[in-house]
C-alpha positions as CSV (number, residue, x, y, z in Angstrom):
1,M,-19.5,5.9,-26.2
2,L,-17.6,8.5,-24.1
3,M,-16.3,5.8,-21.8
4,L,-15.1,3.7,-24.8
5,R,-13.4,6.8,-26.3
6,G,-11.6,7.3,-23.0
7,I,-10.4,3.7,-22.9
8,E,-9.1,4.0,-26.5
9,R,-7.3,7.2,-25.7
10,W,-5.6,5.5,-22.7
11,Q,-4.5,2.5,-24.8
12,R,-2.9,4.6,-27.5
13,H,-1.4,7.3,-25.3
14,P,2.3,7.6,-25.9
15,Y,3.2,7.8,-22.2
16,R,5.5,5.1,-20.9
17,R,6.9,5.1,-17.4
18,A,10.7,5.8,-17.4
19,V,11.8,6.3,-13.8
20,A,15.2,5.1,-12.9
21,E,15.3,2.8,-9.8
22,P,17.6,3.6,-7.0
23,P,20.2,1.0,-5.8
24,A,19.2,-2.0,-3.7
25,V,20.8,-2.3,-0.3
26,W,19.4,-5.7,0.6
27,A,17.6,-8.5,-1.3
28,D,16.1,-11.9,-0.5
29,G,14.1,-14.0,-2.9
30,S,11.9,-11.7,-5.0
31,S,12.1,-8.8,-2.5
32,R,14.5,-5.9,-2.5
33,L,15.2,-2.8,-0.4
34,L,15.6,0.2,-2.6
35,D,17.5,3.2,-1.3
36,Y,15.8,6.5,-2.2
37,G,18.4,8.4,-0.2
38,A,20.7,7.7,-3.2
39,T,18.4,9.4,-5.8
40,P,19.0,12.8,-7.4
41,G,17.3,15.4,-5.3
42,A,17.8,13.6,-2.0
43,T,19.2,16.1,0.5
44,A,20.4,13.7,3.3
45,P,21.7,10.4,2.0
46,T,22.6,9.4,5.6
47,G,19.5,11.0,7.1
48,P,16.8,9.4,9.3
49,V,15.9,6.0,7.8
50,V,12.3,5.2,7.0
51,L,11.4,1.7,5.9
52,V,8.4,2.0,3.5
53,V,6.1,-1.0,3.1
54,P,3.7,-1.1,0.2
55,S,0.8,-3.4,-0.6
56,L,1.5,-7.0,-1.7
57,I,-1.3,-6.8,-4.3
58,N,-0.2,-3.8,-6.4
59,R,3.3,-2.8,-7.7
60,A,5.3,-0.8,-5.2
61,Y,6.1,1.9,-7.8
62,V,2.9,3.8,-7.1
63,L,4.9,5.5,-4.4
64,D,7.4,6.6,-7.1
65,L,5.0,6.9,-10.0
66,T,6.5,9.7,-12.1
67,P,9.3,12.2,-11.6
68,R,6.7,14.8,-10.8
69,T,4.5,12.6,-8.6
70,S,6.8,10.6,-6.3
71,F,6.0,10.4,-2.6
72,L,9.3,8.6,-1.9
73,R,11.4,11.3,-3.7
74,A,9.5,14.0,-1.8
75,L,10.5,12.3,1.5
76,A,14.1,12.1,0.3
77,A,14.1,15.8,-0.8
78,A,12.8,16.7,2.7
79,G,15.9,15.2,4.4
80,L,14.7,11.7,5.2
81,R,16.2,8.4,3.8
82,P,13.3,6.2,2.5
83,L,14.1,2.6,1.9
84,L,11.3,0.9,-0.1
85,L,10.6,-2.7,0.5
86,D,9.6,-3.8,-3.0
87,W,8.0,-7.3,-2.5
88,G,8.4,-8.2,-6.2
89,V,6.4,-10.9,-7.9
90,P,6.3,-14.1,-5.8
91,G,8.8,-16.7,-7.0
92,R,9.4,-20.3,-6.0
93,A,10.7,-19.1,-2.6
94,E,7.5,-17.2,-1.8
95,A,4.9,-19.4,-3.5
96,R,3.7,-20.9,-0.2
97,F,4.1,-17.8,2.0
98,D,1.2,-16.6,4.1
99,L,1.2,-13.1,5.5
100,E,3.1,-14.2,8.6
101,D,5.8,-15.7,6.4
102,Y,6.1,-12.4,4.6
103,A,6.4,-10.6,8.0
104,A,8.9,-13.0,9.4
105,R,11.0,-13.8,6.4
106,R,10.9,-10.5,4.4
107,L,9.7,-7.6,6.5
108,R,11.7,-8.3,9.7
109,P,15.0,-9.0,7.8
110,A,14.4,-5.8,5.8
111,L,13.9,-3.9,9.1
112,A,17.2,-5.3,10.3
113,A,18.9,-4.2,7.1
114,A,17.3,-0.7,7.5
115,A,18.6,-0.5,11.1
116,R,22.1,-1.4,9.9
117,A,21.9,1.2,7.1
118,G,20.9,3.9,9.5
119,G,22.9,2.9,12.5
120,G,19.8,2.7,14.7
121,P,16.1,2.0,14.9
122,P,14.3,3.0,11.7
123,A,10.8,4.5,11.3
124,L,8.2,2.3,9.6
125,L,5.8,3.7,7.1
126,G,3.1,1.4,5.5
127,Y,0.6,2.1,2.7
128,C,-2.6,0.1,2.2
129,M,-2.2,-3.5,3.4
130,G,1.5,-2.6,3.8
131,G,0.3,-0.3,6.6
132,T,-1.6,-3.1,8.2
133,L,1.5,-5.3,8.2
134,A,3.5,-2.4,9.5
135,A,1.1,-1.8,12.4
136,L,1.2,-5.5,13.3
137,Q,5.0,-5.3,13.4
138,A,5.0,-2.1,15.5
139,M,2.9,-3.9,18.1
140,R,5.7,-6.5,18.4
141,D,8.8,-4.3,18.1
142,P,9.5,-1.8,20.9
143,H,12.6,-0.6,19.0
144,L,11.0,1.2,16.1
145,R,11.5,5.0,16.0
146,A,8.0,5.8,14.7
147,L,5.1,4.3,12.7
148,V,3.0,5.9,10.0
149,T,0.2,4.1,8.2
150,I,-1.7,5.5,5.2
151,G,-5.0,4.0,4.1
152,A,-4.4,0.9,6.2
153,P,-7.5,-1.2,6.9
154,W,-7.9,-2.7,10.4
155,D,-11.5,-3.4,11.4
156,F,-13.2,-5.0,8.4
157,D,-16.5,-5.3,10.2
158,A,-16.7,-1.5,10.0
159,A,-17.1,-1.6,6.2
160,R,-20.1,0.2,4.7
161,G,-21.8,0.3,1.3
162,A,-20.5,-1.9,-1.5
163,P,-17.6,-3.4,0.6
164,F,-20.2,-4.4,3.3
165,A,-22.3,-6.1,0.6
166,V,-19.3,-8.0,-0.9
167,R,-18.4,-9.3,2.6
168,A,-22.0,-10.3,3.3
169,A,-22.1,-12.3,0.1
170,A,-18.8,-13.9,0.9
171,R,-20.0,-14.9,4.4
172,Q,-23.1,-16.4,2.9
173,Y,-20.9,-18.4,0.5
174,G,-18.9,-19.6,3.5
175,A,-15.3,-19.2,4.7
176,A,-14.5,-22.9,4.3
177,R,-15.7,-22.9,0.6
178,L,-13.8,-19.7,0.0
179,R,-10.6,-21.2,1.3
180,L,-11.0,-24.1,-1.0
181,Q,-11.6,-21.9,-4.0
182,I,-8.4,-19.9,-3.2
183,R,-6.4,-23.0,-2.8
184,A,-7.8,-24.4,-6.1
185,L,-6.8,-21.2,-7.9
186,A,-3.3,-21.3,-6.4
187,D,-2.9,-25.0,-7.4
188,A,-4.1,-24.3,-10.9
189,F,-2.1,-21.2,-11.7
190,G,0.8,-21.5,-9.2
191,L,-0.3,-18.1,-7.6
192,V,-3.7,-16.4,-7.2
193,P,-4.1,-14.4,-10.5
194,V,-4.2,-10.6,-10.6
195,T,-7.6,-10.7,-12.1
196,V,-9.1,-12.0,-8.9
197,F,-8.1,-8.8,-7.0
198,Q,-9.0,-6.5,-9.9
199,H,-12.5,-7.9,-9.9
200,L,-12.8,-7.4,-6.1
201,F,-11.6,-3.8,-6.4
202,A,-14.1,-3.2,-9.2
203,M,-16.9,-4.5,-7.0
204,V,-16.2,-1.8,-4.4
205,D,-17.3,0.8,-6.9
206,P,-18.9,-0.8,-10.0
207,I,-19.3,2.4,-12.0
208,M,-15.9,4.0,-11.2
209,A,-14.4,2.8,-14.5
210,A,-17.2,4.5,-16.4
211,R,-16.8,7.7,-14.5
212,K,-13.1,8.0,-14.7
213,F,-12.8,7.1,-18.4
214,R,-15.5,9.5,-19.3
215,R,-13.6,12.3,-17.5
216,F,-10.4,11.3,-19.2
217,A,-12.0,11.5,-22.6
218,A,-12.7,15.1,-22.0
219,L,-9.2,16.1,-20.9
220,P,-6.7,17.8,-23.3
221,E,-4.7,14.9,-24.8
222,G,-1.2,16.2,-24.2
223,G,-1.6,17.7,-20.8
224,A,0.0,16.8,-17.4
225,R,-3.4,15.6,-16.0
226,A,-3.8,13.2,-18.9
227,E,-0.3,11.9,-18.5
228,L,-0.9,11.3,-14.7
229,F,-4.1,9.5,-15.5
230,V,-2.4,7.2,-17.9
231,A,0.4,6.5,-15.4
232,L,-2.1,5.5,-12.8
233,E,-4.1,3.3,-15.1
234,D,-1.0,1.6,-16.4
235,W,0.0,0.9,-12.7
236,L,-3.5,-0.4,-11.9
237,A,-3.3,-2.8,-14.9
238,D,0.2,-3.9,-13.9
239,G,-0.9,-5.9,-10.8
240,V,0.9,-8.7,-8.9
241,P,-0.4,-12.2,-8.4
242,M,-0.4,-13.4,-4.8
243,A,0.8,-16.5,-3.1
244,G,-2.2,-18.8,-2.2
245,P,-1.7,-18.9,1.6
246,A,-1.2,-15.1,1.7
247,A,-4.3,-14.5,-0.4
248,E,-6.2,-16.9,2.0
249,T,-4.9,-14.9,5.0
250,L,-6.0,-11.6,3.4
251,L,-9.4,-12.5,2.0
252,V,-10.6,-15.0,4.6
253,D,-8.8,-14.4,7.9
254,W,-8.6,-10.6,7.6
255,H,-11.5,-9.5,5.5
256,L,-14.1,-12.2,6.2
257,E,-13.3,-13.3,9.8
258,N,-11.8,-9.9,10.9
259,S,-9.0,-11.6,12.7
260,L,-7.1,-8.3,13.3
261,R,-9.7,-6.9,15.6
262,G,-8.3,-8.7,18.6
263,A,-4.7,-7.6,18.0
264,R,-3.6,-4.9,20.5
265,G,-0.3,-3.2,21.2
266,R,1.2,-2.9,24.6
267,P,1.7,0.8,25.6
268,S,5.4,0.1,26.2
269,A,5.9,-1.6,22.8
270,V,4.1,0.9,20.5
271,P,6.3,3.7,19.0
272,P,4.9,7.2,18.3
273,A,2.3,6.6,15.5
274,L,0.5,8.7,12.9
275,I,-2.5,7.0,11.3
276,V,-3.6,8.7,8.0
277,T,-7.2,7.9,7.0
278,G,-8.7,9.6,4.0
279,T,-12.3,10.8,4.3
280,G,-12.8,9.8,0.6
281,D,-11.1,6.4,0.9
282,S,-13.4,3.7,-0.5
283,I,-10.8,0.9,-0.1
284,A,-9.7,1.4,3.5
285,Q,-12.9,3.3,4.6
286,L,-12.5,5.8,7.4
287,P,-14.2,3.7,10.1
288,A,-12.1,0.6,9.1
289,A,-8.8,2.4,9.0
290,G,-9.6,4.7,11.9
291,A,-10.0,1.7,14.2
292,L,-6.2,1.5,14.1
293,V,-6.0,4.6,16.2
294,R,-7.8,2.8,19.1
295,A,-5.6,-0.3,18.7
296,L,-2.3,1.8,19.1
297,P,-2.2,3.6,22.4
298,G,-1.3,7.3,21.9
299,A,-1.6,7.3,18.1
300,R,-2.4,10.5,16.3
301,Q,-4.9,10.6,13.4
302,L,-4.7,12.7,10.2
303,R,-7.8,12.9,8.1
304,P,-7.1,14.3,4.6
305,T,-10.0,14.9,2.3
306,L,-8.6,12.4,-0.2
307,G,-9.2,8.9,-1.5
308,H,-7.1,5.8,-1.2
309,V,-4.8,6.5,-4.2
310,G,-5.3,10.2,-4.0
311,M,-3.4,10.3,-0.7
312,I,-0.3,9.2,-2.6
313,T,-0.7,10.6,-6.1
314,G,-3.4,13.3,-5.9
315,A,-2.8,17.0,-6.6
316,H,-3.5,17.8,-3.0
317,A,-1.4,14.9,-1.6
318,P,1.7,17.0,-1.0
319,R,-0.1,19.5,1.2
320,E,-2.6,17.2,2.9
321,V,-0.4,14.1,3.4
322,W,3.2,14.3,2.3
323,Q,4.1,17.4,4.3
324,P,2.4,16.4,7.6
325,V,4.0,12.9,7.3
326,V,7.5,14.6,6.8
327,E,6.9,16.8,9.8
328,F,5.9,13.9,12.0
329,L,8.8,11.7,11.0
330,K,11.4,14.5,11.4
331,G,9.9,15.3,14.8
332,T,10.5,11.7,15.9
333,A,14.1,11.5,14.5
């Protein structure tokens, strides 16, 4: 009953996200590059450029969730110029993209636009699977100023607990059959539906919804904690469908076949790197994300005591993640 009361409170809560977007400095297809150096509170509109790469599965605005909880605006207030690569919802141009298409036809042109905006090589910061894409790009591009990844999975064989069980079940089902199922979903719906990914996330921690809505039911209804909870739940419910080939790359090539494990950077081609791996991260678990430190010669590791989303929106994120990331990026400018 307490869980149901929490769900009802979430659904009828008056909070609605009202955060003004910054201007776009580049666009192609569904993707845009949003300039957070042009937001109120930014202290250096022409400061060191940081291209920020989010996940393709969830909306990019988790990085700018509310006026009081915005990683991007904190970077801008600290004297950096964050440019957010908002992938958008795949349209006709992206419907047949795999992840290499996204890298070649969206990420690399956005990097070129960021370089033009800053008059030199930008830093690259990626969150979640955006961090994995950013790391792959850093291994190819000797001209980046710096790399930061936050909660970026790399060695999927290192998964433990529920993620290990899900992968084991998928392997028993078979990669070939899974590819056919993904293609069938994409053919039927045009894109792989959001619900597929929501179910997969739920399988990582099957009782998480019960725990969090029970806690929410006990919070004062009008407080800041309740508002942040609603903002996060609204974001989680506002997912993004995925192009079929990209979903196939993610779910089969990366997760099931662990194809990233063999990727390695050349020492001369890898910029200074900071790998942020949360000790409480159940999505990009510490061993899976920490493997990126070994793949990038000379990379530093930061291990905050936070979870996957908590590293971006948690109460301790400014101290444990945001400030160390700012210091690292300013030190490489």
